[in-house]
Structures are given as structure tokens and as C-alpha cells.
MDTraj code that builds the backbone (N, CA, C; nanometers):
import mdtraj as md
import numpy as np

residues = "MET ASP ILE VAL ILE LYS THR VAL THR ARG LYS THR GLY LYS LYS SER LYS ARG LYS ASP ALA ARG PRO ALA ARG ALA ARG TYR TRP ALA LYS ARG ILE LEU GLU GLU ARG LYS ILE ALA ASN LEU MET LYS HIS CYS GLY MET SER ARG GLN ALA ALA PHE ASN ARG TRP HIS ALA GLU ARG LYS THR ARG VAL LYS ASP GLY TYR LEU ARG ASN VAL ALA".split()
xyz = np.array([
    [-1.4665, -4.9455, 0.2027],
    [-1.4508, -4.8887, 0.0707],
    [-1.4420, -4.7365, 0.0812],
    [-1.3332, -4.6814, 0.0278],
    [-1.3142, -4.5371, 0.0314],
    [-1.3805, -4.4718, -0.0901],
    [-1.4411, -4.3600, -0.0647],
    [-1.5036, -4.2844, -0.1735],
    [-1.4078, -4.1740, -0.2160],
    [-1.3765, -4.1696, -0.3428],
    [-1.2860, -4.0682, -0.3959],
    [-1.3683, -3.9645, -0.4707],
    [-1.3546, -3.8407, -0.4274],
    [-1.4268, -3.7318, -0.4934],
    [-1.3286, -3.6589, -0.5841],
    [-1.3623, -3.6586, -0.7094],
    [-1.2756, -3.5942, -0.8078],
    [-1.3118, -3.4458, -0.8148],
    [-1.2104, -3.3612, -0.7964],
    [-1.2362, -3.2182, -0.8052],
    [-1.2125, -3.1718, -0.9479],
    [-1.3011, -3.0905, -0.9958],
    [-1.2915, -3.0389, -1.1314],
    [-1.2683, -2.8891, -1.1226],
    [-1.1622, -2.8453, -1.1842],
    [-1.1356, -2.7020, -1.1848],
    [-1.1766, -2.6445, -1.3188],
    [-1.2375, -2.5316, -1.3124],
    [-1.2853, -2.4668, -1.4331],
    [-1.1696, -2.4003, -1.5059],
    [-1.1714, -2.4072, -1.6358],
    [-1.0681, -2.3442, -1.7168],
    [-1.0850, -2.1925, -1.7087],
    [-0.9775, -2.1253, -1.6700],
    [-0.9857, -1.9799, -1.6579],
    [-0.9447, -1.9140, -1.7880],
    [-0.9750, -1.7892, -1.8011],
    [-0.9381, -1.7157, -1.9207],
    [-1.0582, -1.6453, -1.9792],
    [-1.0333, -1.5768, -2.0865],
    [-1.1384, -1.4989, -2.1505],
    [-1.2392, -1.5901, -2.2201],
    [-1.3649, -1.5694, -2.1916],
    [-1.4698, -1.6546, -2.2470],
    [-1.5500, -1.5851, -2.3570],
    [-1.5347, -1.4544, -2.3714],
    [-1.6101, -1.3820, -2.4731],
    [-1.5352, -1.2539, -2.5093],
    [-1.5923, -1.1780, -2.6013],
    [-1.5306, -1.0515, -2.6425],
    [-1.5779, -0.9348, -2.5567],
    [-1.6560, -0.9645, -2.4576],
    [-1.7098, -0.8620, -2.3694],
    [-1.5978, -0.7966, -2.2890],
    [-1.6065, -0.6662, -2.2703],
    [-1.5044, -0.5930, -2.1950],
    [-1.5075, -0.6330, -2.0486],
    [-1.3918, -0.6279, -1.9870],
    [-1.3779, -0.6611, -1.8458],
    [-1.4222, -0.5408, -1.7640],
    [-1.5377, -0.5493, -1.7033],
    [-1.5935, -0.4350, -1.6307],
    [-1.5838, -0.4508, -1.4792],
    [-1.4996, -0.5427, -1.4345],
    [-1.4868, -0.5623, -1.2901],
    [-1.4203, -0.4400, -1.2265],
    [-1.4539, -0.4085, -1.1039],
    [-1.3952, -0.2927, -1.0368],
    [-1.2432, -0.2984, -1.0271],
    [-1.1879, -0.4186, -1.0165],
    [-1.0426, -0.4321, -1.0038],
    [-0.9717, -0.3822, -1.1285],
    [-1.0293, -0.4062, -1.2457],
    [-0.9684, -0.3598, -1.3714],
    [-0.9678, -0.2079, -1.3770],
    [-1.0777, -0.1457, -1.3421],
    [-1.0855, 0.0010, -1.3431],
    [-0.9851, 0.0594, -1.2446],
    [-0.9734, -0.0041, -1.1286],
    [-0.8796, 0.0433, -1.0265],
    [-0.7353, 0.0283, -1.0738],
    [-0.7056, -0.0826, -1.1432],
    [-0.5707, -0.1068, -1.1964],
    [-0.5281, 0.0076, -1.2884],
    [-0.6159, 0.0458, -1.3799],
    [-0.5811, 0.1529, -1.4740],
    [-0.5841, 0.2895, -1.4074],
    [-0.6761, 0.3127, -1.3149],
    [-0.6868, 0.4424, -1.2487],
    [-0.5644, 0.4721, -1.1618],
    [-0.5098, 0.3692, -1.0991],
    [-0.3923, 0.3882, -1.0134],
    [-0.2619, 0.3879, -1.0925],
    [-0.2693, 0.3624, -1.2230],
    [-0.1538, 0.3628, -1.3118],
    [-0.0469, 0.2627, -1.2650],
    [-0.0938, 0.1452, -1.2274],
    [-0.0052, 0.0422, -1.1738],
    [0.0947, -0.0065, -1.2781],
    [0.0502, -0.0245, -1.4017],
    [0.1399, -0.0699, -1.5077],
    [0.2569, 0.0272, -1.5238],
    [0.2240, 0.1553, -1.5313],
    [0.3273, 0.2582, -1.5480],
    [0.4277, 0.2553, -1.4332],
    [0.3788, 0.2468, -1.3114],
    [0.4673, 0.2479, -1.1947],
    [0.5608, 0.1271, -1.1943],
    [0.5077, 0.0100, -1.2288],
    [0.5910, -0.1110, -1.2293],
    [0.6964, -0.1062, -1.3391],
    [0.6569, -0.0572, -1.4565],
    [0.7530, -0.0480, -1.5666],
    [0.8652, 0.0492, -1.5318],
    [0.8305, 0.1635, -1.4759],
    [0.9301, 0.2642, -1.4399],
    [1.0219, 0.2114, -1.3300],
    [0.9642, 0.1466, -1.2291],
    [1.0450, 0.0914, -1.1198],
    [1.1421, -0.0145, -1.1725],
    [1.0973, -0.0955, -1.2684],
    [1.1820, -0.1989, -1.3259],
    [1.2987, -0.1374, -1.4034],
    [1.2718, -0.0325, -1.4801],
    [1.3799, 0.0343, -1.5533],
    [1.4808, 0.0975, -1.4570],
    [1.4305, 0.1568, -1.3495],
    [1.5196, 0.2182, -1.2513],
    [1.6068, 0.1130, -1.1836],
    [1.5461, -0.0006, -1.1483],
    [1.6179, -0.1049, -1.0759],
    [1.7213, -0.1764, -1.1630],
    [1.6822, -0.2133, -1.2839],
    [1.7679, -0.2980, -1.3660],
    [1.8540, -0.2228, -1.4669],
    [1.8186, -0.0998, -1.4976],
    [1.8966, -0.0228, -1.5960],
    [1.9690, 0.0953, -1.5332],
    [1.9479, 0.1159, -1.4043],
    [2.0171, 0.2235, -1.3344],
    [1.9755, 0.3624, -1.3799],
    [1.8525, 0.3770, -1.4246],
    [1.8055, 0.5074, -1.4725],
    [1.7474, 0.5891, -1.3586],
    [1.7443, 0.7188, -1.3810],
    [1.6727, 0.8045, -1.2869],
    [1.5235, 0.7881, -1.3133],
    [1.4412, 0.8354, -1.2216],
    [1.2962, 0.8217, -1.2392],
    [1.2480, 0.8926, -1.3654],
    [1.2961, 1.0135, -1.3893],
    [1.2523, 1.0897, -1.5064],
    [1.2993, 1.0240, -1.6365],
    [1.4222, 0.9731, -1.6378],
    [1.4732, 0.9063, -1.7570],
    [1.3927, 0.7792, -1.7865],
    [1.3599, 0.7039, -1.6824],
    [1.2816, 0.5818, -1.6999],
    [1.1408, 0.6154, -1.7485],
    [1.0821, 0.7196, -1.6944],
    [0.9487, 0.7645, -1.7355],
    [0.9491, 0.8015, -1.8830],
    [1.0459, 0.8804, -1.9241],
    [1.0538, 0.9234, -2.0641],
    [1.0763, 0.8046, -2.1580],
    [1.1614, 0.7119, -2.1179],
    [1.1894, 0.5968, -2.2038],
    [1.0675, 0.5066, -2.2183],
    [0.9979, 0.4808, -2.1079],
    [0.8821, 0.3947, -2.1154],
    [0.7746, 0.4549, -2.2055],
    [0.7543, 0.5847, -2.1943],
    [0.6521, 0.6493, -2.2770],
    [0.6939, 0.6575, -2.4235],
    [0.8216, 0.6659, -2.4503],
    [0.8695, 0.6768, -2.5885],
    [0.8766, 0.5411, -2.6583],
    [0.9140, 0.4368, -2.5851],
    [0.9420, 0.3077, -2.6470],
    [0.8556, 0.1947, -2.5947],
    [0.7370, 0.2245, -2.5482],
    [0.6533, 0.1188, -2.4919],
    [0.6128, 0.0203, -2.6002],
    [0.6022, -0.1059, -2.5627],
    [0.5680, -0.2106, -2.6585],
    [0.4403, -0.2833, -2.6201],
    [0.3780, -0.2424, -2.5110],
    [0.2560, -0.3086, -2.4672],
    [0.1360, -0.2219, -2.5004],
    [0.0205, -0.2829, -2.5047],
    [-0.1021, -0.2085, -2.5310],
    [-0.1550, -0.1518, -2.4008],
    [-0.1904, -0.0255, -2.4034],
    [-0.2481, 0.0379, -2.2857],
    [-0.3788, 0.1043, -2.3262],
    [-0.4626, 0.1351, -2.2283],
    [-0.5914, 0.1949, -2.2545],
    [-0.5774, 0.3302, -2.3234],
    [-0.6778, 0.3683, -2.4010],
    [-0.6790, 0.4995, -2.4648],
    [-0.6799, 0.6075, -2.3582],
    [-0.5987, 0.7102, -2.3792],
    [-0.5926, 0.8198, -2.2842],
    [-0.5072, 0.7909, -2.1622],
    [-0.4432, 0.6736, -2.1568],
    [-0.3642, 0.6365, -2.0391],
    [-0.2323, 0.7121, -2.0353],
    [-0.1687, 0.7261, -2.1511],
    [-0.0391, 0.7919, -2.1545],
    [-0.0538, 0.9416, -2.1378],
    [0.0320, 0.9964, -2.0569],
    [0.0330, 1.1415, -2.0384],
    [0.1157, 1.2033, -2.1500],
    [0.0876, 1.3282, -2.1811],
    [0.1677, 1.3968, -2.2830],
    [0.3029, 1.4312, -2.2234],
    [0.4080, 1.3897, -2.2919],
    [0.5438, 1.4119, -2.2447],
    [0.6133, 1.5023, -2.3452],
    [0.6667, 1.6104, -2.2962],
    [0.7349, 1.7045, -2.3846],
    [0.8796, 1.6680, -2.4021],
])
top = md.Topology()
chain = top.add_chain()
for i, resn in enumerate(residues, 1):
    res = top.add_residue(resn, chain, resSeq=i)
    for name in ("N", "CA", "C"):
        top.add_atom(name, md.element.get_by_symbol(name[0]), res)
traj = md.Trajectory(xyz[None], top)
């Protein structure tokens, strides 16, 4: 008789309204990873220069970012 062990995986996702204080989250925002990926994507797929992509992302962003994350762009 074979014994079958059923594996149960826990449902992932947000479980409370508590802020995510893990070091990885702080590092993600500190290294400005979101900004770099968005700019690289605009450069690759829209043929923009780095400065043009930077200006467009900051002017027309549609995602939520942390307070103080955006640099002042003249």
C-alpha cells in the first residue's frame, strides 16, 4: 500500500493593511529599479533617447510610486 502525502501550498498575497517593511522592498525603491525598467522599456520599444524616455515617464506615469520617489524635472 502506497502512502500519498498531499502537499498544501499557502495562498500568497497581502494578508493585512500593514506596510511591507522587508529589506527587499526598501532596496527596490532605493535603487530606483522601477524607474530604470520603465526608461529602458521606452528606449527599447519606442526608440527614444534616455533623456526623452526619462522625461516622458516622469510626465505621463500611470503607476503609483512612493512619496518623494520622483525627481524634480525641469
